[in-house]
Structures are given as structure tokens and as C-alpha cells.
Backbone as JSON, one array per atom type, in Angstrom:
{
  "sequence": "MAVQSRRVRYAPGYRVQIYVGNERNAADAAKLQLYQLFPELSAYMTYQQPTYRLKVGDFMRRMDIDRYLPKLKAAFPSAQSQPDRVDLRRGLLIR",
  "N": [[24.64, -24.58, 16.06], [21.94, -24.3, 16.09], [21.4, -23.18, 18.69], [22.64, -20.72, 18.48], [21.21, -19.39, 16.48], [18.74, -18.94, 17.83], [19.39, -16.92, 19.34], [19.37, -14.65, 17.54], [17.31, -12.0, 16.92], [16.45, -9.9, 15.58], [16.0, -9.09, 12.14], [16.65, -7.94, 8.69], [13.81, -6.65, 6.91], [10.47, -5.91, 6.23], [7.94, -3.24, 6.7], [4.92, -1.76, 7.0], [3.87, 1.56, 6.57], [1.42, 3.46, 8.06], [0.56, 5.71, 8.94], [1.63, 9.18, 9.22], [2.19, 11.93, 10.91], [1.52, 14.75, 12.89], [-0.2, 14.76, 15.07], [-1.05, 13.12, 18.04], [-3.5, 11.91, 18.92], [-4.68, 11.19, 16.41], [-2.94, 9.38, 15.46], [-3.22, 7.39, 17.45], [-5.82, 6.68, 16.98], [-5.79, 5.46, 14.33], [-4.08, 3.28, 15.07], [-5.87, 1.91, 16.6], [-7.9, 1.31, 14.78], [-6.48, -0.25, 13.13], [-5.93, -2.48, 14.8], [-8.61, -3.44, 15.16], [-9.38, -4.21, 12.23], [-7.1, -5.77, 11.49], [-6.15, -7.96, 13.56], [-4.0, -9.64, 13.73], [-1.55, -8.42, 13.09], [1.13, -6.5, 14.27], [1.69, -3.21, 15.9], [3.73, -0.49, 15.5], [4.8, 2.5, 16.99], [6.52, 5.5, 16.67], [8.08, 8.29, 17.83], [9.36, 11.14, 16.57], [10.28, 14.43, 17.18], [8.59, 16.78, 15.55], [6.93, 14.66, 14.77], [4.64, 11.94, 14.53], [4.94, 8.38, 13.85], [3.4, 5.63, 12.33], [3.93, 2.2, 12.18], [3.27, -0.94, 10.65], [3.36, -4.61, 11.07], [5.49, -7.29, 10.63], [7.14, -8.2, 8.13], [8.75, -10.74, 6.61], [9.45, -11.3, 3.82], [9.15, -9.81, 0.48], [7.03, -10.74, -0.81], [5.08, -11.65, 1.18], [4.51, -9.04, 2.0], [3.31, -7.89, 0.05], [0.81, -9.29, -0.23], [-0.66, -8.13, 1.66], [-0.51, -5.31, 1.6], [-2.53, -4.32, -0.37], [-4.94, -4.66, 1.08], [-4.45, -3.02, 3.35], [-4.12, -0.58, 2.2], [-6.65, 0.0, 1.38], [-7.93, 0.55, 3.75], [-6.26, 2.5, 4.95], [-5.38, 5.03, 3.17], [-2.88, 6.3, 2.72], [-0.98, 4.27, 3.09], [2.23, 2.67, 2.82], [4.99, 0.62, 1.72], [7.89, -0.01, 3.49], [11.4, -0.72, 3.93], [12.64, -2.31, 6.95], [13.71, -3.0, 10.27], [12.85, -6.15, 11.53], [11.02, -8.18, 13.71], [11.91, -11.43, 14.26], [10.43, -13.56, 15.42], [7.89, -12.74, 15.52], [7.48, -12.13, 12.72], [7.52, -14.79, 11.7], [5.12, -15.67, 12.3], [3.19, -14.47, 10.74], [0.84, -14.93, 8.27]],
  "CA": [[24.24, -23.77, 15.31], [20.71, -24.06, 16.58], [21.43, -22.2, 19.81], [23.13, -19.32, 17.88], [20.09, -18.83, 15.65], [17.99, -18.59, 18.75], [19.78, -15.55, 19.78], [19.16, -13.73, 16.63], [15.99, -11.7, 17.07], [15.98, -9.04, 14.37], [16.38, -9.28, 10.67], [15.92, -7.14, 7.79], [12.37, -6.95, 6.46], [9.53, -4.81, 5.82], [6.83, -2.83, 7.45], [3.97, -0.79, 6.17], [3.81, 2.72, 7.33], [0.04, 3.9, 7.85], [0.27, 7.1, 9.55], [2.74, 10.1, 9.53], [1.57, 13.27, 11.17], [1.93, 15.66, 14.07], [-1.19, 14.48, 15.98], [-0.98, 11.91, 18.73], [-4.82, 11.43, 18.95], [-4.85, 10.69, 15.0], [-2.2, 8.09, 15.41], [-3.84, 6.32, 18.23], [-7.06, 6.43, 16.21], [-5.33, 4.57, 13.47], [-3.7, 2.09, 15.81], [-7.03, 1.09, 17.18], [-8.68, 0.91, 13.68], [-5.62, -1.24, 12.63], [-6.25, -3.7, 15.59], [-9.95, -3.88, 14.9], [-9.43, -4.91, 11.06], [-6.15, -6.83, 11.28], [-5.55, -8.18, 14.81], [-2.81, -10.42, 13.69], [-0.62, -7.55, 12.84], [1.69, -5.63, 15.29], [1.83, -1.69, 15.36], [4.99, 0.15, 16.24], [4.74, 3.96, 16.96], [7.69, 6.13, 16.94], [7.89, 9.78, 17.79], [10.61, 12.06, 16.57], [9.56, 15.6, 17.25], [7.09, 16.8, 15.98], [6.25, 13.77, 13.95], [4.41, 10.57, 14.94], [4.81, 7.33, 12.55], [2.83, 4.34, 13.0], [4.28, 1.31, 11.21], [2.66, -2.04, 11.21], [3.79, -5.84, 10.56], [6.87, -7.83, 10.56], [7.12, -9.12, 6.95], [10.1, -11.14, 6.27], [9.74, -11.32, 2.5], [8.4, -8.9, 0.01], [5.95, -11.47, -1.22], [4.29, -11.32, 2.46], [3.81, -7.62, 2.29], [2.5, -7.62, -1.17], [-0.48, -9.69, 0.05], [-1.26, -7.31, 2.72], [-0.49, -3.87, 1.23], [-3.87, -3.7, -0.93], [-5.85, -4.47, 1.99], [-3.88, -1.98, 4.3], [-4.26, 0.77, 1.42], [-8.12, 0.17, 1.44], [-8.25, 1.14, 5.09], [-5.42, 3.75, 5.09], [-4.77, 5.24, 1.74], [-1.48, 6.66, 2.57], [-0.15, 3.24, 3.42], [3.4, 2.5, 2.05], [5.95, -0.34, 2.44], [9.27, 0.4, 3.78], [12.41, -1.65, 4.44], [12.76, -1.72, 8.2], [14.36, -4.2, 10.9], [11.75, -6.84, 11.91], [11.15, -9.09, 14.89], [11.8, -12.72, 13.58], [9.47, -14.48, 15.77], [6.51, -12.24, 14.91], [7.42, -12.14, 11.18], [7.13, -15.98, 11.2], [3.58, -15.95, 12.48], [2.33, -13.73, 9.56], [0.61, -15.73, 6.94]],
  "C": [[22.62, -23.32, 15.63], [20.62, -22.92, 17.64], [21.75, -20.81, 19.35], [21.92, -18.71, 17.25], [18.97, -18.4, 16.63], [18.07, -17.07, 19.3], [19.6, -14.38, 18.85], [17.65, -13.48, 16.84], [15.32, -10.83, 16.02], [16.52, -9.49, 13.18], [15.87, -8.12, 9.81], [14.74, -7.54, 7.1], [11.82, -5.91, 6.1], [8.47, -4.43, 6.67], [5.97, -1.9, 6.59], [3.61, 0.45, 7.13], [2.26, 3.3, 6.88], [-0.14, 5.16, 8.21], [1.52, 7.74, 9.61], [1.93, 11.46, 9.81], [2.09, 13.89, 12.61], [0.88, 15.57, 15.33], [-1.26, 13.11, 16.83], [-2.25, 11.14, 18.71], [-5.09, 10.7, 17.34], [-4.02, 9.32, 14.95], [-2.68, 6.91, 16.24], [-5.13, 5.87, 17.7], [-6.85, 5.27, 15.04], [-4.86, 3.34, 14.12], [-4.98, 1.39, 16.3], [-7.72, 0.73, 15.94], [-7.82, -0.27, 13.27], [-6.01, -2.62, 13.56], [-7.7, -4.35, 15.49], [-10.1, -4.73, 13.45], [-8.27, -5.85, 10.91], [-5.38, -7.01, 12.67], [-4.15, -9.0, 14.86], [-1.61, -9.51, 13.44], [-0.08, -6.61, 13.92], [1.91, -4.33, 14.94], [3.01, -1.3, 16.38], [4.93, 1.79, 15.89], [6.01, 4.51, 17.21], [7.28, 7.64, 16.89], [9.15, 10.53, 17.79], [10.17, 13.41, 16.38], [9.66, 16.47, 16.07], [6.39, 15.81, 15.22], [6.04, 12.47, 14.55], [4.39, 9.66, 13.66], [4.35, 6.22, 13.16], [3.06, 3.27, 11.82], [3.82, -0.09, 11.66], [3.37, -3.4, 10.41], [5.1, -5.99, 10.94], [7.04, -8.84, 9.53], [8.54, -9.44, 6.65], [10.38, -11.04, 4.85], [8.91, -10.19, 1.77], [7.14, -9.62, -0.56], [4.71, -11.37, -0.1], [3.62, -9.87, 2.36], [2.92, -7.39, 1.0], [0.95, -8.2, -1.19], [-1.22, -8.79, 1.04], [-1.58, -5.97, 2.38], [-1.97, -3.56, 0.58], [-4.88, -3.53, 0.12], [-5.75, -3.33, 3.0], [-4.39, -0.64, 3.69], [-5.88, 0.97, 1.24], [-8.66, 1.0, 2.75], [-7.45, 2.38, 5.26], [-4.63, 4.1, 3.71], [-3.45, 5.73, 1.44], [-0.49, 5.53, 2.87], [0.89, 2.98, 2.33], [4.33, 1.53, 2.56], [7.21, 0.33, 2.52], [10.06, -0.58, 4.29], [12.7, -1.25, 5.98], [13.44, -3.13, 9.0], [13.13, -4.81, 11.75], [12.04, -7.63, 13.09], [11.0, -10.53, 14.2], [10.75, -13.56, 13.98], [8.07, -14.1, 15.49], [6.28, -12.41, 13.42], [7.13, -13.63, 10.82], [5.6, -16.42, 11.44], [2.61, -15.23, 11.61], [2.16, -14.76, 8.56], [-0.2, -15.04, 5.87]]
}
């Protein structure tokens, strides 16, 4: 059972979306600001023409995201939590 659980890499969880827009430079600036304020969080940028989306974190439980969301909203007022598929290994590192 332990060997099988090592193969599982992704699970349902939560991420915080901090940027949605059409400008790549603004998305990159938000990513840079995020890494300066929260170096422990991972950033994930997606592009679906014409929109860039920047999501952060690999939160396993709702309780974990509730601790970070007020801090992220202070830096990024449009921040909102969303259900997403998260990386288990990175999710376990968030405290």
C-alpha cells in the first residue's frame, strides 16, 4: 500500500487565484511580488487565449487556505480561493 501511495502525485485541493487578465507583464509582476512576499508558495500560470491566470499554493484542506487568504488579499485584492488539482508533495510542505 505504501508503494502505491507514492505513485499518487495529485489530489483534489485548493489554490488561490491572484491574477486574471490579458497582460502577460502584469501576470509576471504579480508572480514576482508573490515570490517576494510568500516564497514558500508555488505559482502556476495558465494561458487560455486571451486570458492569463495566476494561481498559487497547493492547499490540501480548506483550513490551510483560510490561514493564507487574508494575507494574500492584502497584497492582491482580487484574490479568491478555488478548488483545483494540487501536487501532494508541495501541499504537505505548506504550514
